[in-house]
N, C-alpha and C positions, 0 to 999 in steps of 0.2 A: 672333716679330716679323717674320720674313721674311728675305730675303736682303739682305746689305749692298750698298749702292750702290757702283759703281765705274765708271770710264771708262778704257779701255785699260789695265786692271790697277792703276789708281790709285784708292785709296779716296776716296769722296765723303762728306762729313758734312753732314747737314741742319742748318740754323741757324734755329730758330724765332725770329721777330721781325725777321729780316732781310728787306728788300724782295724780292719775288719776281722782280724784274728785275735783281738784282745777283748777281755771282759773285765770290768772293775765292779766290785760289789762293796757297798758300805752304807752307813746311815747318812741320810741327807743332811743331818745336823753337823756332820763332820766334813762336809764339802763346801767350799766357799768360792766366790768370785774374787779373783786377785788381780791387782793392777799395779804397775810401777809408777807410784805417785811422784817420785823424786827424779825421774829421768828428764833430761834436757829437751827431748823431743815431744813432750806433752804439750797440748795446746787446746784452749777453749776460747771460742769467739762467739759473740752475739752480734747479729746484724739486724739493725732496725730497718725494716722494709718501708717505713712511712715516707722517707725521703725519695725512694726510688719509684714506688707505685702508689703511694697514698694510702696503703692499707694499714691496718693496725696489727700487722704480723711481725714476729721476730723469728729469725732463722738462727739455729744453733749449729756450730761447727766444732767437732771434738776429734782430736787425734791423740791416741794413747795406746799403750800395750796392755793386754789383759790375758788372763788364762784361768784355769781351774787350779785351786789350791786345796790342801787338806790340813786338818788340825793334827790328828794323831795317825801316823802312817801304819801303826800296828793294828788299827781298827779297820783297815781296808784290805781287800783281797784282790789280787791281780792274777788273772788266768790268761796265758797265751796259748793258742791252739796250734801254733807252728812248731 
């Protein structure tokens, strides 16, 4: 895939979907994967493929909302270039 991005020895992570004129800096320990666990549209299904094709496979279907969350907002820095 290529070399990892870094700036003065600090690793930089690309964030697809984030505006190209925004930069967020913070400790990785303060950034979390967040999901809406109590929403009505969440769904998890397991499909046993043995009855369909005789295999010993299971397929997983998951529908849910997710996003990036943070613990302490004051420990993050947001820079917009526009």
